[in-house]
Each structure stands twice: as C-alpha cells, then as structure tokens.
C-alpha positions in Angstrom: -21.4 -8.7 3.4 -19.2 -6.0 4.7 -17.1 -6.4 7.8 -19.2 -3.9 9.7 -22.4 -5.8 8.8 -20.9 -9.0 10.1 -20.0 -7.3 13.3 -23.5 -5.9 13.6 -25.0 -9.3 13.2 -22.9 -10.5 16.1 -23.9 -7.5 18.2 -27.6 -8.2 17.6 -27.1 -11.8 18.6 -25.4 -10.6 21.8 -28.1 -8.1 22.6 -25.7 -5.1 22.1 -26.8 -1.8 20.6 -23.2 -0.4 20.4 -19.6 -1.5 20.1 -16.3 0.3 20.6 -12.7 -0.4 19.6 -9.6 1.7 19.9 -7.3 -1.2 19.0 -5.1 -0.2 16.1 -5.5 -3.5 14.2 -9.2 -4.1 14.8 -9.9 -0.4 14.0 -8.0 -0.8 10.7 -9.8 -4.0 9.9 -13.3 -2.3 10.3 -12.4 1.0 8.6 -9.7 -0.1 6.1 -7.7 2.8 7.4 -4.5 2.7 9.5 -3.8 5.2 12.2 -2.0 5.4 15.5 -5.1 6.7 17.4 -8.8 6.8 17.1 -12.0 4.9 17.8 -14.4 2.9 15.7 -17.9 3.3 17.1 -20.5 0.9 15.8 -24.3 0.9 16.2 -26.7 -1.5 14.7 -27.2 0.9 11.8 -23.8 2.6 11.1 -20.2 3.2 12.1 -18.4 6.4 13.0 -14.6 6.8 13.0 -13.5 9.3 15.6 -10.0 10.7 14.8 -7.9 13.7 15.6 -6.8 16.4 13.2 -3.7 14.4 12.1 -5.9 11.9 10.2 -9.0 13.7 9.1 -8.1 14.4 5.5 -6.6 10.9 4.9 -9.4 9.1 6.6 -12.1 11.0 4.6 -10.3 9.8 1.4 -9.4 6.2 2.5 -11.7 5.0 5.2 -14.6 2.7 4.2 -18.1 1.9 5.5 -18.1 4.8 8.1 -18.5 8.5 8.6 -15.4 10.3 9.8 -15.6 12.8 12.6 -12.6 14.9 13.8 -12.7 15.4 17.6 -10.6 17.1 20.2 -11.6 14.8 23.0 -12.3 11.1 22.3 -14.0 10.7 25.7 -16.5 13.6 25.1 -17.2 12.4 21.5 -18.0 8.9 22.7 -20.2 10.2 25.4 -22.2 12.3 22.9 -22.3 9.4 20.4 -23.8 7.2 23.2 -26.4 9.7 24.2 -27.4 10.6 20.6 -28.0 7.0 19.8 -29.6 6.2 23.1 -27.2 3.2 23.6 -27.7 1.0 26.7 -25.4 -2.0 26.1 -22.0 -1.2 24.5 -19.6 -4.0 23.8 -15.9 -3.5 24.5 -12.9 -5.9 23.9 -11.8 -7.5 27.1 -8.3 -8.4 26.0 -7.5 -5.3 23.9 -8.5 -2.5 26.2 -6.1 -1.2 28.8 -7.2 -0.7 32.4 -6.8 3.0 32.2 -8.9 3.3 29.0 -11.6 1.1 30.5 -11.6 3.3 33.7 -12.0 6.4 31.5 -14.9 4.9 29.6 -16.5 3.7 32.9 -16.3 7.2 34.4 -17.7 8.8 31.3 -20.4 6.3 30.3 -21.2 4.5 33.5 -20.2 0.9 34.2 -23.6 -0.5 33.7 -23.5 0.4 29.9 -20.2 -1.4 29.3 -20.3 -5.1 28.3 -16.9 -6.8 28.3 -16.8 -9.5 25.6 -14.4 -11.8 23.9 -12.9 -10.2 20.8 -15.5 -10.6 18.0 -13.4 -8.7 15.5 -10.5 -11.1 16.0 -13.0 -13.9 15.2 -14.2 -12.2 12.1 -10.6 -11.7 10.9 -9.9 -15.5 10.8 -11.6 -15.9 7.4 -9.8 -13.7 4.8 -11.5 -11.9 2.0 -10.1 -11.9 -1.6 -8.5 -8.5 -1.1 -6.7 -9.7 2.0 -5.6 -12.9 0.3 -4.1 -10.9 -2.5 -2.0 -8.9 -0.1 -0.9 -12.0 1.8 0.1 -13.6 -1.5 2.2 -10.6 -2.5 3.9 -10.5 0.9 4.8 -14.2 0.7 6.0 -13.7 -2.9 8.4 -10.9 -1.8 9.8 -13.2 0.9 10.4 -16.0 -1.6 12.2 -13.7 -3.9 14.4 -12.2 -1.2 15.2 -15.7 0.1 16.2 -16.9 -3.3 18.7 -14.0 -3.7 20.1 -14.5 -0.2 20.9 -18.1 -1.1 23.1 -16.9 -3.9 25.4 -15.1 -1.5 28.2 -16.6 0.7 27.1 -17.3 4.3 30.2 -18.8 5.9 32.0 -16.3 8.0 29.2 -13.8 8.2 27.5 -13.0 11.5 23.9 -13.9 12.2 23.2 -10.1 12.6 24.8 -9.3 9.2 22.7 -12.0 7.5 19.5 -10.7 9.2 20.3 -7.2 8.1 21.0 -8.3 4.5 17.6 -10.1 4.3 15.8 -7.0 5.5 17.6 -4.9 2.9 16.5 -7.4 0.1 12.9 -7.3 1.4 12.7 -3.5 1.4 14.3 -3.2 -2.0 11.5 -5.4 -3.3 8.8 -3.2 -1.9 8.1 -4.5 1.6 6.6 -1.8 3.9 8.5 -3.3 6.9 9.3 -6.6 8.6 6.5 -8.7 10.0 8.7 -9.3 13.0 12.3 -9.2 13.9 14.1 -11.7 11.8 15.4 -14.9 13.5 18.8 -16.2 12.4 20.0 -19.1 14.5 23.2 -20.9 13.5 24.9 -24.0 15.1 24.0 -24.5 18.7 21.9 -21.3 18.7 19.4 -23.2 16.6 18.3 -24.9 19.8 16.5 -21.7 20.7 13.2 -21.4 18.8 13.2 -17.6 19.0 16.9 -16.9 19.1 17.9 -13.3 18.4 20.6 -12.8 15.8 24.0 -12.6 17.4 27.6 -11.7 16.5 28.3 -15.5 16.1 30.0 -16.2 12.8 28.4 -18.9 10.7 30.7 -21.8 10.4 31.2 -24.7 8.0 28.9 -27.6 9.1 26.3 -25.4 10.7 22.6 -25.7 10.3 21.1 -22.2 10.1 17.5 -21.6 10.8 16.0 -18.3 9.3 12.5 -17.2 10.3 11.3 -14.0 8.6 8.5 -12.2 7.0 7.5 -8.8 5.5 4.4 -6.6 5.3 2.5 -5.6 2.1 -0.6 -3.5 2.4 -0.6 -4.1 6.1 -0.6 -7.9 5.7 2.2 -10.2 6.9 4.1 -13.1 5.5 5.9 -15.7 7.6 8.2 -18.5 6.5 11.1 -20.4 8.0 13.8 -22.4 6.2 16.8 -24.3 7.7 19.9 -24.7 5.5 23.3 -26.3 5.9 26.5 -24.4 5.4 28.8 -27.2 4.1 27.9 -30.8 4.6 26.0 -31.4 7.9 26.7 -34.5 10.0 24.3 -37.5 9.8 22.5 -36.6 13.0 21.7 -33.1 11.7 20.5 -34.7 8.4 18.2 -37.0 10.4 16.7 -34.0 12.3 16.0 -32.2 9.1 14.4 -35.2 7.3 12.2 -35.9 10.3 11.0 -32.3 10.5 10.4 -32.1 6.8 8.3 -35.3 6.9 6.2 -33.9 9.8 5.8 -30.6 8.0 4.9 -32.1 4.7 2.3 -34.4 6.2 0.8 -31.7 8.3 0.4 -29.4 5.3 -1.4 -32.2 3.5 -3.8 -32.5 6.5 -4.9 -28.9 6.3 -8.3 -28.5 4.6 -11.8 -27.2 5.3 -13.4 -29.2 8.0 -10.1 -30.5 9.5 -9.6 -30.2 13.2 -6.7 -27.8 14.1 -6.0 -29.9 17.1 -5.7 -33.1 15.0 -3.4 -31.4 12.4 -1.1 -30.5 15.3 -1.3 -34.0 16.7 -0.3 -35.5 13.4 3.0 -33.7 13.3 3.7 -34.8 16.9 3.0 -38.4 16.1 5.5 -38.3 13.2 8.2 -36.7 15.4 7.5 -39.2 18.1 8.1 -42.1 15.7 11.4 -40.4 14.9 12.3 -40.1 18.6 12.3 -36.3 18.5 8.9 -35.3 19.9 10.3 -34.2 23.2 12.2 -31.5 21.4 9.1 -29.9 19.8 7.7 -27.6 22.4 5.6 -25.0 20.6 2.3 -25.3 18.7 2.3 -26.4 15.1 1.1 -23.0 13.7 -0.9 -19.9 13.9 -3.1 -17.6 11.9 -1.5 -14.8 9.8 -3.1 -11.6 8.6 -2.9 -8.0 9.8 -0.9 -9.4 12.7 1.8 -12.0 12.5 0.2 -14.1 15.2 -3.6 -14.2 15.2 -6.3 -16.8 15.2 -6.7 -19.7 14.4 -4.0 -21.7 16.2 -2.9 -25.2 15.2 -2.2 -26.4 18.7 -3.1 -29.1 21.2 -5.5 -26.7 22.9 -7.3 -25.4 19.8 -11.0 -26.3 19.3 -11.1 -24.7 15.9 -12.5 -26.5 12.8 -10.7 -25.0 9.8 -12.7 -23.1 7.3 -12.0 -22.1 3.7 -10.2 -18.7 3.6 -8.3 -19.2 6.9 -4.6 -18.6 6.6 -2.3 -20.5 8.9 1.4 -21.4 9.3 2.6 -25.0 9.5 5.9 -25.0 11.3 7.1 -28.0 13.3 10.6 -27.9 14.7 13.1 -29.7 16.9 15.5 -28.0 19.2 18.2 -30.0 20.9 20.1 -28.3 23.7 23.8 -27.7 23.1 23.4 -29.2 19.6 21.2 -27.2 17.3 17.8 -27.3 15.7 15.6 -27.3 12.6 12.4 -25.6 11.8 10.5 -25.5 8.4 7.5 -23.3 8.0 5.0 -22.5 5.2 2.0 -20.3 5.2 -1.1 -21.8 3.6 -4.6 -20.8 2.7 -7.3 -23.3 3.7 -9.5 -24.5 0.9 -12.3 -26.9 0.4 -10.1 -29.6 -1.1 -6.9 -29.0 0.7 -4.7 -25.9 1.1 -2.8 -23.6 -1.2 0.8 -22.8 -0.3 1.7 -19.1 -0.1 5.4 -19.9 0.4 7.1 -21.7 -2.5 10.8 -21.7 -1.6 12.2 -25.3 -1.8 12.2 -27.4 1.3 14.7 -30.0 0.3 17.8 -29.4 2.4 19.9 -26.7 0.8 23.6 -27.1 1.2 25.5 -23.8 0.7 
C-alpha cells in the first residue's frame, strides 16, 4: 500500500476529506520529491503537489503518486483545490505549521474547515519500507567506513574541531550528501557535556574522546557514537566505559518486535544503577532515525510505543560526570520479529589509540 493510501485510510477514519502539508520532510515523504517549498494536498481519491516554477520540471520527472501543478500563489491554489473538491474538513499538522501559515489558511479557507491534528505522517514514517531501509543501511555503512579510516590517523595533539572536520571530509569523499547533524567531538572533561560542540581543545594523552556523527544518503540519516581512549585511560574511565558498554549491549538485545520502548530504556538504567552511575545518565536511551535525525519512536521513560518490525531506532546510553568526562556508545538498529539488526558495525570494545 502506498504512503498516500495509508494517509487516506487515516483521513477516512478521522472523518477528513482533505489533508494539507507544507512541511519539507513530510512533503518529501509523501511525494518522494525534495524541495524547499510547496504543498502536498491530499483528498480521499488523489494527491496534488503544488510547486513554483523552480521545481516543476524536476517534480514532474521525480515525484510519485501525485499530479504536479505549478502555481504562482499557494494560497489561491489551495483555495481553488478546496472548492473544486468540495472539501469541508481539512486536516493540518498542529506541530509543523507556523502561526503565520495557519492564519493565512484560516483567512483563505475559513477556520471552520481546518482541523488541527496530531502529525499522522510522522506516525506513518515510523515503520520503514524496504527502499528506506536500503538508504539507511548505506548511510550507516559510509559512517562505519569513515570511522575506520579516522582511527588509522593520529589523534593526540589535534583539536576537536580539526578531528570533526576531518571526519566530515572522509564522509563526503565516500559519497555522503551532507552530515546528518553537526558532529560532536568531546575530549577529556568536555565529554561531560552530551552535546558538546567541537572546540579548540587539543586532544591529550589519557583522554577519553566521544564522537557522535552521521551522514545522509538519499535523504536518509545515519547516527552512531563511539568513545575511544587516546593512550591508556585510568581505571575510573575504564569502569565508566565497561558499564556503558554493558548497558548498551543488553539494551540492543532487548529490542525486538513487541517490546516496550519504555522497558528497553528502563533496562539500560537498571544496569547503570547497579554500577552506581545512573544519576549521570540524563537523556533518553534512543530515538527514531529516518528522513530526520530525530523522529519517532523514542526509547524513553515517557514512551508508550510498542516496537514494530521495520522501525529504526538508536540505542545510546551514556554517562557524563561533571569536571571529569564521559562515555556514550550508540548503534542504530532495525527492529525485527526475532530481535534487531545492527546498521552500525564499528567495534565497541574500547579502542586505545
């Protein structure tokens, strides 16, 4: 069943006869076409992609499951689409529509026609199709390859910024479209910050260095984190690492179809609590990955999601000790009926450079 058909099923169940999205990611998901502007307009029988002249030729060649219409005014085009299809209840995405865009729709269509809803397309995107999984696999493979090459180079004496830039070079040389997000390189005491920005700090002997990075292939993201030691770390740092590795490994083993996302998260916390480190683990265990680097489902204490085959999530416990340092280890996995399949294959045994 096509993506549009699945959305139309949801619309029918909600009593909607139309649905609109101008969100770049959700529009791409429905049309299979990437653009910086445009609207996907869905009725119970078809979908129209409204675009401007910059995208007409490309959209006609690349967009799927829709008719392409070049317009000069999106507001006028949507109004005529509404009238021609006699639409009375039109769904809009509550969390992805700006106030100004909503006000423009309200003025043009009338507030009574607009039905704010939770984001159904985001829900549809949770379970990946084979084509999506192929792109995610390739993105993860490029990340593994770039990481392996980076480990062959000297790290001591290089700045965090230089290391991050080198990793981006390697990813792009291997065919990545862009980074999934700004690379995190956190060495020594900077490792206590989960989302540290690369700094001018020079990597020193004895440092633990956490590197969180990813790249994009065919619009789909990879995400992995590894922590390595430059020179022999002290016993305390080794303990942090082995504790996080155990929590991460056991959590990966707990990911399978039918598992509770909340329980997988809780398992990792129990292991870190036994190690006396749970108070240093402040973020959720993981998140979905796809067209966006952070999407549903989440592996967190607040998640009510039951994992389904085809979902793609990260598993990334970490500990962050103020004024000391930190460790995070992250894999991206595909949920399957009998467990999960790793997309990231870089070794997780502590690497000492």
